[in-house]
C-alpha positions in Angstrom: 25.3 35.4 -4.7 22.2 33.6 -3.0 21.4 30.1 -4.0 17.7 30.3 -5.0 16.8 27.0 -3.4 17.5 28.6 0.1 14.7 31.0 -0.6 12.3 28.2 -0.8 10.7 27.8 2.7 8.4 25.4 4.1 5.2 26.9 5.7 6.1 27.4 9.4 9.7 28.6 8.4 7.9 31.2 6.0 5.4 32.2 8.7 8.3 32.9 11.1 10.3 34.7 8.6 7.4 37.0 7.6 6.6 37.8 11.1 10.1 38.7 11.9 10.2 41.0 8.7 6.9 42.6 9.8 8.3 43.2 13.3 11.1 45.1 11.5 8.6 47.4 9.9 8.8 45.8 6.6 5.7 45.5 4.5 5.0 42.1 3.1 3.4 41.4 -0.5 2.0 37.9 -1.4 1.7 36.8 -5.0 0.8 33.4 -6.1 0.4 31.2 -9.3 1.3 28.0 -11.1 4.4 29.5 -12.8 4.6 26.7 -15.2 7.0 27.6 -18.3 7.9 31.1 -17.0 7.1 33.8 -19.5 7.0 37.7 -19.7 3.7 37.9 -18.2 4.7 36.1 -15.0 7.8 38.4 -14.8 5.8 41.7 -15.2 3.3 40.3 -12.6 5.9 39.6 -9.9 7.9 42.8 -10.6 4.6 44.8 -10.1 3.9 42.8 -6.9 7.5 43.6 -5.7 6.9 47.2 -6.3 4.0 47.2 -3.8 6.1 46.5 -0.6 9.5 45.6 1.0 9.2 41.9 0.9 7.7 39.8 -1.9 6.7 36.2 -1.0 5.4 33.9 -3.8 3.2 31.0 -3.4 3.6 28.3 -5.9 0.9 25.7 -6.4 1.9 22.2 -5.9 2.1 19.7 -8.7 -1.2 18.1 -7.6 -3.0 21.4 -7.6 -1.7 22.4 -11.0 -3.0 19.1 -12.5 -6.5 19.8 -10.8 -6.4 23.4 -12.2 -5.0 22.8 -15.7 -5.6 19.2 -16.6 -3.7 16.1 -17.1 -0.1 16.7 -18.6 0.4 19.7 -16.3 2.5 20.9 -14.8 5.3 20.6 -17.4 8.0 21.5 -14.7 7.8 20.0 -11.3 7.1 22.1 -8.3 10.6 22.3 -7.0 12.1 23.4 -10.4 9.1 26.1 -10.8 10.0 27.3 -7.4 13.7 27.5 -7.9 13.2 29.4 -11.2 10.8 31.9 -9.5 13.2 32.3 -6.5 16.1 33.1 -8.8 14.1 36.2 -10.1 15.6 39.5 -8.7 12.0 40.8 -7.7 11.3 37.7 -5.6 12.4 37.6 -1.9 10.9 34.2 -0.6 8.9 31.1 -2.3 6.7 28.5 -0.8 4.9 25.7 -2.5 1.3 25.4 -1.1 -0.9 22.1 -1.7 -4.3 23.5 -0.8 -6.9 24.2 -3.6 -6.7 28.0 -3.0 -4.2 30.4 -1.5 -6.6 31.2 1.5 -4.6 28.9 4.1 -1.4 30.6 2.9 -2.9 34.1 3.2 -4.3 33.4 6.7 -0.9 31.9 7.9 1.3 34.8 6.6 -1.1 37.7 6.8 0.6 39.8 4.2 -0.1 43.4 4.0 -0.9 43.3 0.3 -2.1 40.3 -1.8 -1.2 40.9 -5.3 -3.2 39.5 -8.2 -2.8 39.7 -12.0 -4.9 41.6 -14.5 -7.2 38.7 -15.0 -8.9 39.8 -11.7 -10.3 43.3 -10.5 -10.0 44.1 -6.9 -13.6 43.3 -6.6 -13.4 39.9 -8.1 -10.3 38.3 -6.3 -11.7 35.3 -4.6 -9.6 35.9 -1.5 -10.6 39.5 -1.1 -12.6 38.9 2.1 -10.1 36.7 3.5 -7.4 39.4 3.0 -9.7 42.0 4.5 -10.4 40.0 7.5 -6.7 40.6 8.9 -6.4 44.1 7.4 -4.6 43.3 4.4 -5.2 45.1 0.9 -5.6 43.4 -2.5 -4.0 45.1 -5.4 -3.9 44.3 -9.1 -0.6 44.5 -11.0 1.0 43.2 -14.1 0.4 43.7 -17.8 -2.8 42.8 -19.8 -3.3 38.9 -19.5 -2.3 38.2 -23.1 0.4 35.7 -22.0 -0.6 32.1 -21.4 1.4 29.0 -20.6 -1.5 27.0 -22.0 -1.2 29.0 -25.2 2.4 28.5 -25.4 1.8 24.6 -25.0 -0.9 24.6 -27.7 1.6 26.2 -30.2 4.0 23.4 -29.7 1.5 20.6 -30.2 
């Protein structure tokens, strides 16, 4: 059994690994998100992303970025814990934590064949669509309808 923490890679190590996998002819999918308090919607999104290619890389927003996106009190779980939980999922091959405000830099560094986004987007509304297209990648929408929310779960317990 693989230790999930061994699947969490720093940026350059990830870039080297993705390049090696692509040289072997494997297709690479990149998904991203905060993944604070993992729920069924996250799992379905990641399983859908994995079905699109041979290697699923997941970018996890850093703690600072989650706070900027979601507000004070978030994330609930620290970035290393969130990364380890996501890395432990069968659908996930590699995980990295990114500290930029958007996933653009990670996309440009890894140049995945497919950038998978959840159903709260359409292929036309994905903010990074043009970036992905600039290196010949494609955007795909996966997962179930966006009726799961960590923010909503938190509100239930307050």
